[in-house]
Phi, psi and omega in degrees: 000136179287141175290147179292157175092182188273346183290145177291161177265121181270148189260001176212156177298321181299315179293321178296314180301320179297318179293320180299311184293339180267356187291136177226030188286339182248097186304320181297318181289320177301314181297317181294314179299319178294317181298315179297321181293334180272312183285322176062163170274145186307321182287350181240026184298336181266007180266145171269107182289146175295303173066027182221174173302151185245132181278175169291167180219137175128198184294128179279357172237046187290149172262335180243123179248122178258128183244124176249188182273292186199161177297151174278145184302318182249010174257263182297326178294338176271314188269336181086006176232136184299140180055040183231129176093014176216175186294325178298317178294320178303315181294316183293309185291329177296323177291317177300322178293314181298331182262011173080020181255353180227150184288320181228160187278359182231161174220097189253332181201170179291346185245025185269001178085006179296145179212140176254144183255115179054027185221145175221143178248134174219165179239151179292324177241134191263353177248149176291122180265151174304135180059018180060031183229091174291149178283166177299321179295319179294320176300315182293321180296322184275342186306322180300330177296316179296316179299316181297316181294317178298317179300318181291329182271344189302328180303334180246351186288133177244330188218139169249139172243116181261120181268096178099165186293321181295317177298321180299306182292322179294320179295316178300316179299320179294315180298318178297319180295337179269005176096006177282145173261141179232161180302150176239131357296160183302139183300140178275146179290145173187158178292126183077006172299143185210143175205167176260135169251132187246127179284169178297336179273358178093004178281142183249139170233146178269144172239124182240135178264146175217145170301145179289140180281046178284161177301321180303320181279323184280324179292326181272359180068016172298325174236122179249162177306314178299325179296316180288322176303318181297325178297314183285330172296318178296318179298318180295314182293323178294318179297317180297317179295322180295320179298315180297321180295318182290325178294325182279000000 
């Protein structure tokens, strides 16, 4: 199935990643990423910022796909790896490590040896937006990258974890555009919300919602480490059950 929008459909993760990092379709985001990379945060003045769109990270044959909103200005936009170099990433990767999905409990740079097990992280928007708020047009322009990546990962994917309401609604829209059926009315976002999406061939994938590990949520205890751990434990057990079901 062709990805929506004007972008071509790439046939491998490597080709898609190359196209993502070279993308300049959103002038406001390109300008902002460049500006942040030049001005920098005072504590990172000696760092060479990435300053470009950020690809997905993790296993290219993942069973669990984690979907976020967009790179952080001084996190992924600095380090070049999604959810890396900021407090949200610290919170996320420590949970992935505790639940057996990551090699080490931190993600500080592209060269730190981090590895994800049967898991991949991607974002709906690939450039860091001002105030962490991409426009509707920017979301739509970037959407084909997300669709293409999901299509390439779908042969092994069993579970999606959507971090936050935007990732939840964006993921549902992508799945529907790919021919998946979802419950009607469309499921509402909530922490631990869960539903099945069914492909045209009758294959089922689970979609699980989680509060985003933003400072706003973690500092106020809206999202705690045990809460996020439970989400990934559920994703692992669901993936394992799905594999056994497909084998049988």
